[in-house]
C-alpha positions in Angstrom: -11.3 12.8 -18.6 -12.9 9.7 -17.0 -10.7 9.5 -14.0 -12.8 7.4 -11.7 -14.1 4.8 -14.2 -11.5 2.1 -13.6 -11.6 -1.7 -13.3 -12.4 -2.3 -9.7 -11.5 -6.0 -9.8 -8.0 -5.3 -11.1 -7.7 -2.4 -8.7 -8.2 -4.6 -5.6 -6.0 -7.3 -7.0 -3.2 -4.7 -7.6 -3.6 -3.5 -4.0 -2.6 -7.0 -2.5 1.2 -6.8 -3.5 1.2 -3.1 -2.7 0.0 -3.7 0.9 2.3 -6.7 1.2 5.3 -4.5 0.3 4.2 -1.9 2.8 3.9 -4.4 5.6 7.2 -6.1 4.8 8.9 -2.7 4.4 7.7 -1.5 7.8 8.8 -4.8 9.5 12.2 -4.8 7.8 12.8 -1.1 8.5 11.9 -1.5 12.2 14.3 -4.4 12.5 17.2 -2.7 10.8 16.6 0.7 12.5 16.8 -1.1 15.8 20.1 -2.8 14.8 21.6 0.4 13.3 20.6 2.4 16.4 22.5 0.0 18.7 25.6 0.1 16.5 25.5 3.9 16.4 25.3 4.0 20.3 28.3 1.7 20.5 30.3 3.9 18.0 29.5 7.0 20.0 30.5 5.3 23.3 33.9 4.3 21.8 34.3 7.7 20.1 34.1 9.3 23.6 37.0 7.1 24.6 38.9 8.1 21.5 38.3 11.8 22.3 40.4 11.3 25.5 43.4 10.6 23.3 43.3 13.7 21.1 46.6 14.9 22.6 47.9 11.3 22.9 51.7 11.0 22.8 52.8 7.4 22.2 56.3 8.1 23.6 54.9 8.9 27.0 52.1 6.4 27.0 51.9 3.3 29.2 51.3 -0.1 27.7 47.8 -0.3 29.1 46.9 3.1 27.5 48.2 1.9 24.1 46.2 -1.3 24.3 43.1 0.6 25.3 43.5 3.0 22.3 44.0 0.1 20.0 41.0 -1.7 21.4 38.8 1.5 21.0 40.0 1.9 17.3 39.4 -1.7 16.6 35.9 -1.6 18.1 34.9 1.6 16.2 36.2 0.1 12.9 34.3 -3.1 13.6 31.1 -1.2 14.5 31.4 0.9 11.3 31.8 -2.2 9.2 28.8 -3.7 10.9 26.8 -0.6 10.2 27.7 -0.7 6.5 26.7 -4.4 6.3 23.3 -3.6 7.9 22.8 -0.8 5.4 23.8 -3.0 2.4 21.6 -5.9 3.6 18.6 -3.5 4.1 19.1 -2.1 0.6 19.3 -5.5 -1.0 16.3 -6.9 0.8 14.2 -3.9 -0.1 15.4 -4.0 -3.7 14.4 -7.7 -4.0 11.1 -7.2 -2.3 10.2 -4.2 -4.4 11.1 -6.0 -7.6 9.1 -9.1 -6.8 5.9 -7.5 -5.4 5.7 -4.4 -7.7 6.5 -6.5 -10.8 3.5 -8.6 -9.8 1.4 -5.5 -9.4 2.3 -3.9 -12.7 1.9 -7.2 -14.5 -1.6 -7.6 -13.0 -2.6 -4.0 -13.8 -1.6 -4.4 -17.4 -2.8 -7.9 -18.1 -5.5 -8.3 -15.3 -3.7 -11.5 -14.4 -0.1 -12.7 -14.2 1.2 -13.2 -17.8 4.7 -14.2 -18.8 5.7 -13.2 -15.3 9.2 -14.6 -15.2 10.3 -12.7 -18.3 8.7 -9.6 -17.0 10.3 -9.9 -13.6 13.8 -10.1 -15.2 13.2 -7.0 -17.4 11.7 -5.2 -14.4 14.7 -5.9 -12.2 17.2 -4.8 -14.8 15.3 -1.5 -15.4 15.3 -0.9 -11.6 19.1 -1.1 -11.4 19.2 2.1 -13.5 16.2 3.5 -11.6 17.9 2.9 -8.2 21.1 4.5 -9.4 19.4 7.6 -10.6 17.3 7.9 -7.4 20.4 7.5 -5.2 22.1 10.4 -7.1 19.0 12.6 -6.8 18.5 11.7 -3.1 22.1 12.5 -2.3 21.8 16.0 -3.9 18.4 16.6 -2.2 20.1 15.9 1.2 23.1 18.0 0.2 20.9 21.1 -0.4 18.3 20.4 2.3 20.9 20.7 5.1 21.9 24.4 4.7 18.3 25.4 3.7 16.7 23.8 6.8 19.4 25.0 9.2 19.0 28.6 8.1 15.2 28.4 8.0 14.7 26.6 11.3 17.4 28.2 13.5 17.7 31.7 12.0 14.3 32.1 10.3 16.2 32.9 7.1 14.6 31.7 3.8 17.4 30.9 1.3 16.0 31.1 -2.2 18.9 29.6 -4.1 18.9 26.2 -2.2 15.1 26.2 -2.3 15.0 26.6 -6.1 17.6 23.8 -6.4 15.6 21.6 -4.1 12.4 22.3 -6.1 14.2 21.4 -9.4 15.6 18.2 -7.8 12.1 17.2 -6.5 10.6 17.8 -9.9 13.4 15.8 -11.6 12.8 13.0 -9.1 9.1 12.9 -9.9 10.0 13.0 -13.7 12.3 10.0 -13.2 9.6 8.1 -11.4 7.1 8.9 -14.1 9.4 7.8 -16.9 10.2 4.5 -15.1 6.4 4.0 -14.5 6.0 4.2 -18.3 8.8 1.7 -18.7 7.1 -0.7 -16.3 4.0 -0.5 -18.5 5.7 -1.2 -21.8 7.9 -4.0 -20.4 4.7 -6.0 -20.5 4.4 -5.4 -24.3 7.8 -4.9 -25.7 11.4 -6.0 -25.4 13.7 -4.3 -22.9 15.4 -2.0 -25.5 12.1 -1.1 -27.2 10.6 -0.3 -23.8 13.5 2.1 -23.2 12.7 3.9 -26.5 9.0 4.2 -25.4 10.1 5.8 -22.1 11.6 8.8 -23.9 8.7 9.5 -26.3 7.2 11.6 -23.5 3.7 10.7 -24.5 0.6 12.1 -22.8 2.6 14.5 -20.7 -0.5 15.5 -18.7 -0.1 12.2 -16.8 3.2 13.6 -15.5 1.4 16.7 -14.1 -1.2 14.4 -12.5 1.7 12.6 -10.7 3.1 15.9 -9.5 -0.4 16.7 -8.0 -0.5 13.2 -6.4 2.9 13.8 -4.8 1.8 17.1 -3.5 -1.4 15.7 -2.0 0.4 12.7 -0.4 3.1 15.0 1.1 0.3 17.0 2.8 -1.3 13.8 4.1 2.1 12.6 5.5 2.8 16.0 7.1 -0.5 16.3 8.9 -0.7 12.6 9.6 2.6 12.7 11.5 1.4 15.8 13.4 -1.5 13.6 14.7 0.8 10.7 15.7 4.1 9.1 14.7 3.2 5.7 16.1 3.8 2.6 14.1 0.1 2.0 13.7 -0.4 5.6 12.3 2.5 5.1 9.9 1.0 2.0 8.6 -2.4 3.7 8.1 -0.7 6.6 6.3 1.1 4.0 4.1 -2.2 2.3 3.3 -3.8 5.6 2.2 -0.8 6.5 0.0 -0.7 3.0 -1.4 -4.3 3.3 -2.5 -3.7 6.7 -4.1 -0.6 5.5 -6.1 -2.3 2.2 -7.1 -5.2 4.2 -8.5 -2.7 6.3 -10.5 -0.8 3.3 -11.8 -4.1 1.7 -13.0 -5.1 5.1 -14.6 -1.7 5.4 -16.3 -1.8 1.9 -17.7 -5.4 2.4 -19.1 -4.4 5.7 -20.8 -1.2 4.2 -22.3 -2.9 1.1 -23.5 -5.4 3.1 -25.5 -2.7 4.3 -27.9 
């Protein structure tokens, strides 16, 4: 397989939206993490006040105590609503940014320049609604099984095989979903939305899926040892650049292989 022989001009053009997304993602994440952290601190402070009223008896309470309790409940509720709004806004902004910049990238990789971009963007965004829903479900289950596994392994040095196998299956399923949607991104350039969905499930050139598994394994090692060196914002950006380059190469390689059919 000629893995390295790819169009360098297209590769560098495809890196521009990838790096832009990385830069915007880090800035937006930093902004919202700061906001969310402040809200969580406020919630914790008011929760401490509420803990004082665990054995609260309204019949024996003074008016000032009742007002203080109401105020604490109101502030906690208000802060929780604010937290939910921040999370929703973060998800919406990332979703829109991802769709715009990565649709540009996939369109350039396939056509070597922007071609019928508005139609492609619409199909790309609709497909990503399904993709986002699937990834949210998979991520929820990964978090669900990660908690007992990590607690047992870190604090009791006990390796639980059942949760580990479930996590491994979920990770592989996540990579498979990403791979299938990558195929969808490719064929959206050529076919209608419904025809592209049919192309996704033909499972053509399955070795490309195994290459993606290897890439995820390599990038996870890079992230792990990169974070050991430093967790600074600069280092996170450099790690993001390296990973972006690797995945952009894979996308270009995937498109070239699928276009030869």
